[in-house]
C-alpha positions in Angstrom: -108.1 -207.0 112.6 -107.3 -203.4 111.6 -110.4 -202.3 109.1 -108.9 -199.0 108.7 -105.9 -200.4 106.8 -105.1 -199.3 103.4 -103.7 -203.1 102.4 -105.8 -205.1 100.1 -107.9 -207.6 101.9 -108.8 -211.3 100.6 -112.3 -209.7 99.3 -110.4 -207.1 97.8 -108.2 -209.5 95.9 -111.3 -211.5 94.9 -112.8 -208.3 93.3 -109.7 -207.5 91.6 -109.7 -211.0 90.0 -113.3 -210.8 89.1 -112.8 -207.3 87.4 -109.8 -208.6 85.7 -111.5 -211.3 84.1 -114.2 -209.1 82.9 -111.5 -206.5 81.7 -109.7 -209.5 79.7 -113.2 -210.6 78.1 -113.4 -207.0 77.1 -110.2 -206.9 75.5 -110.6 -210.4 73.8 -113.7 -208.8 72.1 -112.0 -205.9 71.0 -109.4 -208.2 69.4 -111.8 -210.1 67.6 -113.2 -206.7 66.4 -110.1 -205.6 65.1 -109.7 -208.8 63.2 -112.2 -207.7 61.0 -110.0 -204.3 59.9 -107.0 -206.0 58.0 -103.9 -204.3 58.1 -104.6 -201.6 60.5 -106.4 -204.0 63.2 -103.5 -204.7 65.5 -102.5 -200.9 65.9 -106.3 -200.0 66.8 -106.7 -202.9 69.3 -105.5 -200.8 72.5 -107.9 -197.8 71.3 -110.7 -200.2 70.9 -110.1 -201.7 74.2 -109.9 -198.7 76.0 -113.4 -197.5 74.6 -115.2 -200.2 75.8 -113.5 -201.0 79.3 -114.0 -197.4 81.0 -116.7 -199.0 83.1 -114.6 -201.8 84.7 -111.9 -199.6 85.6 -113.9 -197.1 87.1 -116.3 -199.4 89.4 -112.8 -201.4 90.5 -111.3 -198.0 91.5 -114.6 -196.8 93.4 -115.0 -200.1 94.9 -111.4 -200.5 96.2 -110.1 -197.2 97.0 -107.0 -198.8 97.8 -103.5 -198.9 96.1 -102.7 -202.1 94.5 -105.7 -203.1 92.9 -104.9 -201.5 89.5 -101.8 -202.4 89.5 -102.6 -206.2 90.0 -104.9 -206.0 87.2 -102.0 -204.5 84.8 -99.9 -207.5 86.1 -102.3 -209.9 85.4 -102.7 -208.6 82.0 -99.2 -208.4 81.3 -98.9 -212.1 82.4 -101.8 -213.1 79.9 -99.6 -211.2 77.1 -96.7 -212.9 78.2 -97.7 -216.5 78.2 -99.6 -216.1 75.0 -96.5 -215.5 73.1 -96.1 -211.8 73.1 -92.7 -209.8 73.5 -91.7 -208.9 77.1 -92.0 -205.3 76.3 -96.1 -206.7 76.6 -95.5 -207.3 80.1 -93.6 -204.4 81.2 -95.9 -202.0 79.6 -99.0 -203.3 81.4 -97.1 -203.2 84.9 -95.8 -199.9 84.2 -98.6 -198.4 83.1 -100.7 -200.2 85.9 -98.4 -199.1 88.8 -98.7 -195.5 87.4 -102.0 -195.3 86.8 -102.9 -196.7 90.7 -100.3 -193.8 91.8 -102.1 -191.1 90.0 -105.5 -192.4 91.4 -104.5 -192.7 94.8 -103.3 -189.0 94.8 -107.2 -187.9 95.2 -108.0 -191.0 97.2 -109.7 -192.4 94.0 -112.8 -189.8 94.5 -111.8 -187.2 91.9 -113.4 -187.8 88.7 -110.7 -186.0 86.5 -107.8 -187.8 88.3 -109.6 -191.1 87.7 -109.9 -190.3 84.0 -106.3 -189.2 84.0 -105.2 -192.5 85.8 -107.4 -194.3 83.0 -105.7 -193.3 80.2 -102.5 -194.2 81.4 -103.8 -197.7 82.1 -105.0 -198.0 78.6 -101.5 -197.0 77.2 -100.6 -200.5 78.7 -102.1 -202.4 76.0 -99.6 -200.8 73.7 -97.0 -203.4 74.9 -98.0 -206.2 72.1 -97.7 -203.5 69.4 -94.9 -201.2 70.2 -92.4 -203.8 68.8 -93.8 -203.2 65.4 -92.2 -199.7 65.5 -89.1 -200.6 67.8 -88.3 -204.1 67.3 -89.3 -204.7 63.7 -86.4 -207.3 62.9 -86.9 -209.2 66.3 -90.8 -209.2 65.8 -90.2 -210.6 62.1 -87.8 -213.3 63.2 -90.4 -214.1 65.9 -93.1 -214.4 63.5 -90.9 -216.7 61.1 -90.0 -219.0 63.8 -94.0 -219.3 64.3 -94.5 -220.3 60.8 -95.9 -217.2 59.6 -95.2 -216.6 55.8 -93.8 -213.6 54.0 -97.2 -212.3 52.5 -98.6 -212.3 56.1 -95.6 -210.2 57.6 -95.5 -207.8 54.5 -99.3 -207.2 55.1 -99.0 -206.7 59.0 -96.0 -204.3 58.5 -97.7 -202.3 55.5 -99.1 -199.4 57.8 -96.4 -199.5 60.2 -94.6 -196.2 59.8 -94.4 -192.4 61.9 -97.7 -191.4 61.0 -99.3 -194.5 62.2 -97.6 -194.6 65.4 -98.7 -191.0 66.3 -102.4 -191.7 65.0 -102.4 -195.0 67.2 -101.1 -193.0 70.2 -103.8 -190.3 69.7 -106.5 -192.8 69.0 -105.8 -194.3 72.4 -105.9 -191.1 74.1 -109.3 -189.8 72.3 -110.9 -193.6 73.2 -109.4 -193.7 76.6 -111.2 -190.3 77.4 -114.3 -191.3 75.8 -114.5 -194.8 77.3 -113.7 -193.6 80.7 -116.5 -190.8 80.6 -118.8 -193.4 79.5 -117.5 -195.4 82.5 -118.1 -192.3 85.0 -121.7 -191.9 83.4 -122.7 -195.7 84.1 -121.4 -195.3 87.5 -123.5 -192.2 88.2 -126.3 -194.0 86.5 -126.1 -197.6 87.7 -123.6 -197.8 91.3 -124.1 -194.1 92.5 -124.7 -195.4 95.7 -121.5 -197.3 96.1 -119.6 -194.5 95.0 -120.7 -192.0 97.1 -121.6 -189.4 94.4 -125.0 -188.4 96.0 -125.9 -186.7 99.0 -125.5 -189.4 101.8 -126.3 -188.7 105.6 -124.8 -190.7 108.5 -127.4 -193.3 109.7 -126.9 -191.6 113.4 -128.0 -188.2 111.5 -131.2 -189.9 110.1 -132.0 -191.7 113.7 -132.1 -188.1 114.8 -134.5 -186.9 112.2 -137.0 -189.7 112.7 -137.0 -188.9 116.7 -137.2 -185.1 115.5 -140.4 -186.1 113.5 -141.7 -188.1 116.5 -141.2 -185.1 118.7 -143.2 -183.2 116.1 -146.1 -185.2 116.4 -145.9 -185.8 120.2 -145.9 -181.9 121.2 -148.4 -181.2 118.3 -146.4 -178.4 116.5 -147.8 -175.5 114.5 -149.1 -176.0 111.1 -146.2 -173.4 109.8 -143.5 -175.1 111.6 -144.8 -178.5 110.4 -144.7 -177.8 106.9 -141.3 -176.2 107.0 -139.9 -179.3 108.7 -141.4 -181.9 106.6 -140.4 -179.9 103.6 -136.8 -180.2 104.7 -137.3 -184.0 105.3 -138.8 -184.2 101.7 -135.9 -182.5 100.3 -133.6 -185.4 101.3 -135.2 -187.5 99.0 -134.4 -185.4 95.9 -130.8 -184.9 97.5 -130.4 -188.6 97.4 -131.9 -189.6 94.1 -135.1 -191.1 95.1 -137.0 -188.2 93.2 -140.0 -190.3 92.4 -140.7 -191.2 96.3 -140.1 -187.5 97.0 -142.6 -186.1 94.7 -145.4 -188.8 95.9 -144.8 -188.0 99.4 -144.6 -184.2 98.3 -148.2 -184.3 96.7 -149.8 -186.7 99.4 -148.4 -184.0 102.4 -149.2 -180.7 100.8 -152.5 -182.0 99.1 -153.6 -182.8 102.8 -152.3 -179.5 104.0 -154.1 -177.7 101.1 -157.4 -179.3 102.0 -157.0 -178.4 105.7 -156.2 -174.8 105.0 -158.3 -173.9 102.1 -161.0 -176.3 101.2 -162.8 -177.1 104.6 -162.7 -173.3 105.8 -164.3 -172.2 102.7 -166.9 -175.3 102.3 -168.7 -174.1 105.9 -169.5 -176.7 108.6 -170.5 -179.9 108.4 -170.5 -183.5 109.7 -168.8 -184.6 106.1 -166.6 -181.7 106.4 -165.5 -182.1 110.0 -164.9 -185.6 109.2 -162.4 -184.9 106.1 -160.6 -182.5 108.5 -160.1 -184.8 111.2 -158.9 -187.4 108.7 -156.6 -185.1 106.6 -155.1 -183.4 109.8 -154.6 -187.0 111.4 -152.7 -188.5 108.3 -151.0 -185.2 107.9 -149.7 -184.9 111.4 -148.4 -188.8 110.9 -146.5 -188.0 107.5 -143.2 -186.6 108.9 -142.6 -189.9 110.8 -143.7 -192.0 108.0 -141.0 -189.6 105.5 -138.5 -189.7 107.9 -138.8 -193.5 108.5 -139.0 -194.2 104.6 -136.1 -192.1 103.8 -133.8 -193.8 106.4 -135.0 -197.2 105.5 -134.8 -196.7 101.6 -131.0 -195.0 102.0 -129.5 -197.3 104.6 -128.0 -200.4 104.4 -128.0 -203.2 107.0 -124.3 -202.8 107.6 -124.4 -199.0 108.0 -127.3 -199.4 110.5 -125.5 -202.2 112.6 -122.1 -199.8 112.3 -124.2 -196.9 113.3 -125.7 -198.8 116.7 -122.5 -200.2 117.5 -121.1 -196.6 117.7 -123.7 -195.6 119.7 -122.9 -198.4 122.1 -126.6 -199.9 121.4 -126.2 -203.7 122.9 -126.0 -206.5 120.6 -129.4 -207.7 121.8 -130.9 -204.8 120.3 -128.8 -204.5 117.2 -129.3 -208.2 115.8 -133.1 -207.8 116.0 -133.1 -204.3 114.3 -130.8 -205.2 111.5 -132.9 -208.7 111.2 -136.0 -206.2 110.7 -134.6 -204.1 108.4 -133.3 -207.4 106.2 -136.5 -209.0 106.4 -138.9 -206.3 105.3 -138.2 -206.8 101.6 -138.2 -210.5 101.8 -141.9 -210.4 103.3 -143.1 -208.1 100.7 -141.5 -210.5 97.9 -143.1 -213.7 99.5 -146.4 -212.1 99.6 -146.5 -211.5 95.8 -145.4 -214.9 95.2 -148.0 -216.1 97.5 -150.6 -214.1 96.0 -149.9 -215.3 92.5 -149.8 -218.9 93.9 -153.7 -218.5 95.3 -154.6 -216.6 92.0 -153.1 -219.7 90.0 -155.2 -222.1 92.4 -158.6 -219.9 92.6 -158.2 -219.0 95.8 -159.7 -215.9 97.4 -159.2 -214.2 94.0 -159.7 -210.4 93.4 -158.8 -207.0 95.2 -161.4 -207.7 97.7 -161.3 -211.1 98.5 -159.6 -210.1 101.9 -162.6 -208.5 103.0 -164.8 -210.8 101.8 -163.3 -214.3 102.9 -161.0 -212.9 105.9 -160.4 -215.7 107.6 -159.5 -217.8 104.6 -157.2 -215.2 103.0 -155.3 -214.8 106.6 -154.7 -218.6 106.8 -153.4 -218.7 103.4 -151.2 -215.7 103.4 -150.1 -216.0 107.3 -149.1 -219.6 107.3 -146.8 -219.7 104.3 -145.2 -216.3 105.7 -144.6 -218.2 108.9 -143.3 -221.1 107.7 -140.9 -219.1 105.2 -140.0 -216.9 107.9 -139.1 -220.0 109.9 -136.9 -221.0 107.3 -135.2 -217.5 106.6 -134.5 -217.4 110.5 -132.5 -220.6 110.3 -130.4 -219.5 107.4 -129.7 -216.2 109.1 -128.6 -218.0 112.2 -126.3 -220.2 110.4 -125.1 -217.2 108.5 -124.6 -215.2 112.0 -123.1 -217.9 113.7 -120.5 -218.4 110.7 -119.4 -214.6 110.9 -118.9 -215.0 114.5 -121.8 -212.6 115.6 -122.1 -215.1 118.8 -118.4 -214.8 119.9 -117.8 -212.7 123.0 -115.7 -209.4 122.5 -115.8 -206.3 120.4 -117.3 -207.0 117.0 -115.8 -205.2 113.9 -117.5 -204.0 110.8 -116.3 -203.6 107.2 -118.9 -200.5 106.9 -116.9 -197.3 107.8 -119.1 -194.4 109.0 -117.6 -190.7 109.3 -119.9 -187.9 110.5 -119.4 -185.0 108.0 -120.4 -181.5 108.5 -123.6 -181.8 106.7 -124.8 -184.3 109.1 -124.8 -181.7 111.7 -125.7 -178.9 109.7 -128.9 -180.5 108.2 -130.4 -181.7 111.3 -129.6 -178.3 112.5 -131.9 -176.8 109.9 -134.8 -179.0 110.2 -134.5 -178.5 114.3 -135.0 -174.5 113.6 -138.7 -174.5 112.3 -139.2 -176.1 115.7 -137.7 -173.1 117.8 -140.1 -170.5 116.2 -143.2 -169.6 117.5 -145.6 -172.5 117.0 -143.0 -175.0 117.3 -141.9 -177.3 120.3 -140.3 -175.1 122.5 -141.9 -171.8 121.9 
């Protein structure tokens, strides 16, 4: 199977179906909303739908990044209109605008915000199919309404606002609402789906592993304080670049707080057993923090699929890859299970309070460890079934849906983190 193919796969087609269904629901909501506006509701329908549907379009384009998905959504929407009794023009407009929008978005590989916005505007004009006959096929439209049993009063009310001015207004309204809806959709993408869209700074897992190795070398060789501080500052900067601002602030406060204690508080306070102990603890924790920081960054910004793909690119044996992937996948499960077990113990009055583990260590260990082990056994069985179903146990070269590409920043940033260790006080000097 060629995973680099730009052809739509079965998962891609399923995604298209799901997002098309959501888009259809939003169009239906727009239809009912416009029904509250007698006389002008029909001609405002495309504009209202364009205003509220931008998020669906942007997420679909970012998720697929392949030609054909937007075209299929336009085709399906056209079929919905056609089977619901609209003119053939409704089908033609949706498919033409869908294909054109798909082509425009593909010019930037579905990555440029401006190009995607332009393509969404084009796609939104596909909804003009049901209303264009009001201006350009008036007689045929009236005959169709009459055949469907509509009275003259209804027809007169429907065509009352139909003139050249209303046509220009309807077209302009679609443009304005599509731009606003597209911008809102991109904003929601940035807020909720930024990781999927690749809009933030992302580093290849192999570069992250190098940083983790570098941090461990710093601890092993006991580098100077200056080199350590500069390198750790670069490690911490990654949290802010990747959008994990809170974690970056917390770790920065801890590290530089410990550094300040060792550099300023202890020397100014003089000698003493307590001060020596404080200095020992602060130095020990501070020296381990670079490893903790790089590890936290690597695990919080790397999915299991990315880790698996990276290890396979490095020709790591499957006997190592699978346990590593399970460990990364299982950590959140352990945390969630622990909270559930703790809440259950509290409800039953077992080892209550924060100090319960110290006061009743054996009892607490039993009631916490045993449920974790039993749940771990069940999870192991489920993961085994899932792995076998995906063909992991089969011989031969395994493929991965996650595509990794080393960028220039995957070389530049690790090099910057290495530079402080080349100075006096570093590993080499």
